[in-house]
C-alpha positions in Angstrom: -10.9 19.5 13.7 -11.8 16.4 15.8 -10.8 13.0 14.5 -14.3 12.1 13.4 -14.5 15.3 11.3 -11.1 14.5 9.7 -12.3 11.0 8.9 -15.4 12.3 7.3 -13.5 15.0 5.4 -10.8 12.6 4.0 -12.8 9.5 3.5 -10.5 7.3 5.7 -11.6 5.7 8.9 -11.1 6.9 12.5 -9.2 3.7 13.1 -6.8 4.5 10.3 -6.1 7.9 11.8 -5.5 6.4 15.2 -3.1 4.0 13.5 -1.2 6.8 11.7 -0.8 8.5 15.1 0.4 5.3 16.8 3.1 4.6 14.2 4.3 8.2 14.2 3.0 9.0 10.7 0.5 11.7 11.6 0.3 13.1 15.1 -2.6 15.6 15.8 -1.3 19.0 16.9 -2.9 18.5 20.4 -4.9 16.2 22.5 -7.6 17.5 24.9 -7.6 16.7 28.6 -10.3 14.1 27.8 -8.0 12.4 25.4 -9.6 13.7 22.1 -7.3 14.2 19.2 -7.5 17.7 17.6 -6.0 18.3 14.1 -4.8 21.6 12.8 -4.9 22.9 9.2 -1.2 21.9 9.0 -2.1 18.4 10.0 -4.8 18.2 7.4 -2.3 19.4 4.7 0.1 16.7 5.8 -2.7 14.1 5.7 -3.4 15.0 2.1 0.3 14.5 1.3 0.2 11.1 2.9 -2.8 10.0 1.0 -1.2 11.1 -2.3 1.8 8.8 -1.4 -0.6 6.0 -0.5 -2.5 6.3 -3.9 0.9 5.9 -5.6 1.6 2.7 -3.7 4.2 3.9 -1.2 4.2 1.8 2.1 3.5 3.6 5.3 7.0 3.1 6.7 8.5 4.7 3.6 6.1 7.6 3.7 7.0 8.2 7.4 10.7 8.2 6.5 10.2 10.6 3.6 8.0 13.2 5.4 10.3 13.2 8.5 13.4 14.0 6.6 15.0 17.4 7.4 15.2 18.2 3.7 11.6 17.2 2.9 10.0 19.8 0.6 6.2 19.6 0.5 5.9 21.5 -2.8 8.6 19.3 -4.5 6.8 16.2 -3.3 3.5 17.6 -4.8 5.2 18.2 -8.1 6.4 14.5 -8.1 2.9 13.3 -7.1 1.5 15.4 -10.0 3.9 13.8 -12.5 3.3 10.2 -11.3 -0.4 10.6 -11.2 -0.4 12.0 -14.8 1.6 9.0 -15.8 -0.9 6.7 -14.1 -3.9 8.5 -15.7 -2.3 8.1 -19.1 -1.8 4.4 -18.6 -5.4 4.0 -17.4 -6.7 6.0 -20.4 -4.8 3.7 -22.8 -6.3 0.6 -21.0 -9.8 2.1 -21.1 -9.5 2.8 -24.8 -8.3 -0.8 -25.4 -11.2 -2.1 -23.4 -13.7 0.0 -25.4 -12.2 -1.1 -28.6 -12.3 -4.8 -27.5 -16.0 -4.4 -26.6 -16.6 -3.1 -30.2 -14.6 -6.0 -31.6 -16.7 -8.5 -29.6 -19.9 -7.0 -31.0 -18.5 -7.3 -34.6 -18.3 -3.5 -35.1 -14.5 -3.4 -35.6 -11.6 -5.8 -36.1 -8.6 -5.9 -33.8 -5.3 -7.6 -34.1 -3.9 -9.5 -31.2 -1.4 -6.7 -30.7 -4.2 -4.2 -30.5 -5.8 -6.2 -27.7 -2.8 -5.6 -25.4 -2.2 -1.9 -25.9 -1.9 -0.1 -22.6 -0.8 -3.1 -20.6 2.6 -2.9 -19.0 3.8 -5.7 -16.8 7.4 -5.1 -17.6 8.3 -3.6 -14.2 8.2 -5.2 -10.8 6.7 -2.7 -8.2 8.9 -4.2 -5.5 12.1 -4.2 -7.4 13.4 -0.8 -6.6 12.7 -1.3 -2.9 14.4 -4.7 -3.0 17.4 -3.2 -4.7 17.7 -0.5 -2.0 17.4 -3.0 0.8 19.6 -5.9 -0.5 21.6 -4.4 -3.3 21.5 -4.8 -7.1 23.4 -8.1 -7.0 20.8 -10.1 -5.1 18.0 -8.8 -7.3 19.9 -9.3 -10.5 20.7 -12.9 -9.5 17.0 -13.5 -8.7 15.8 -12.0 -12.0 18.4 -14.0 -14.0 17.3 -17.3 -12.4 13.6 -16.5 -12.9 14.1 -15.6 -16.5 16.0 -18.8 -17.2 13.1 -20.9 -16.0 10.7 -22.4 -18.5 6.9 -21.7 -18.2 6.5 -25.2 -16.7 9.3 -24.6 -14.2 7.8 -21.2 -13.3 4.4 -22.9 -12.7 6.1 -25.6 -10.5 7.8 -22.9 -8.5 4.5 -21.0 -8.0 2.8 -24.2 -6.8 5.7 -24.9 -4.4 5.5 -21.4 -3.0 1.7 -21.6 -2.6 2.1 -24.9 -0.8 4.4 -23.3 1.8 2.0 -20.4 2.2 -0.8 -22.8 2.9 1.3 -24.9 5.3 2.1 -21.8 7.3 -1.5 -20.5 7.1 -2.6 -23.8 8.8 -0.1 -23.1 11.6 -0.7 -19.3 12.0 -3.0 -19.6 15.0 -0.2 -21.3 17.0 3.2 -20.1 18.1 5.7 -19.2 15.3 8.4 -20.8 17.4 7.0 -24.4 17.2 9.1 -27.0 15.4 6.5 -27.3 12.6 6.4 -23.5 12.0 10.2 -23.3 12.0 10.6 -26.2 9.6 8.1 -24.6 7.2 9.7 -21.2 7.4 13.1 -22.9 6.8 11.6 -24.3 3.6 10.7 -20.7 2.6 14.2 -19.6 3.3 15.7 -22.4 1.2 13.3 -21.7 -1.7 14.1 -17.9 -1.7 17.8 -18.8 -1.8 17.3 -20.9 -4.9 16.2 -17.7 -6.6 18.6 -15.2 -5.0 21.2 -14.8 -2.3 19.4 -13.9 0.9 21.5 -13.5 4.1 19.7 -14.2 7.4 19.4 -10.5 8.0 17.9 -9.9 4.6 15.4 -12.8 5.3 14.5 -11.1 8.6 14.1 -7.8 6.8 11.9 -9.3 4.2 9.6 -10.7 6.9 9.3 -7.2 8.4 8.3 -5.9 5.0 5.5 -8.4 4.7 3.8 -6.5 7.5 5.0 -2.9 6.8 4.1 -2.9 3.1 0.4 -3.4 2.7 0.9 -4.7 -0.9 2.8 -7.7 0.5 0.3 -8.1 3.4 -2.7 -8.2 1.0 -1.1 -10.8 -1.2 0.0 -13.0 1.7 -3.2 -12.8 3.7 -5.1 -14.2 0.8 -4.0 -17.5 2.2 -5.4 -16.7 5.7 -5.9 -13.5 7.7 -2.9 -12.7 9.8 -0.5 -14.9 7.8 1.8 -12.0 7.0 2.3 -11.2 10.7 2.8 -14.9 11.6 5.4 -15.2 8.8 7.3 -12.1 10.0 7.4 -13.5 13.6 8.4 -17.0 12.4 11.1 -15.6 10.1 12.4 -13.4 13.0 12.5 -16.5 15.3 14.3 -18.5 12.6 17.0 -15.9 12.1 17.4 -15.1 15.9 17.8 -18.8 16.8 20.6 -19.1 14.3 22.4 -16.0 15.3 22.3 -16.5 19.0 
């Protein structure tokens, strides 16, 4: 199948397929003399696997590492996808039921307790925590969590405002060079703030900046302050670390 046909079949864009090829995630089996990408049935099967991973929130870099492992077992991965998607469906069904009950409550048809109104919600786990533990070790994450948990609601609000102020400051600078004095001072504030919560080495700080770009969940959240901010922060954080290690 040609790239346009694969895009129409899968529902993702031609640009996305080109990007997957460029980063080594999904190479077409062959390319014609005219430069057109041609995908085999095996490529299509792998694309399906990639999209299952994406639906479950895996970043592209991690997907690439998983599917390129010598011991990667496609059927085993499908069984894991099936389990995780069933868990996700169960959570969504509980939330839908809670929403429907709340609508009836608002209409005066039934009565709900405050506990009933929050059935199905689960914010007890941090989606980045496991990845952070793998990158920087349990100690840094545990320290960060411990410090956050000790903060009062007011202190947490102050911290969020301080973080957002740094994001906005860097967003205002993102069209310039990440190596300017202003950018480096701002990213230095970011490094200091993070180390008030945990214990981030320069290498960990640099790795975090890379994750801002590689993990689309981070990119979406950061780029709310300005398109391209995640990339700018990665480059500024890299410059910050490199200048101190040279």
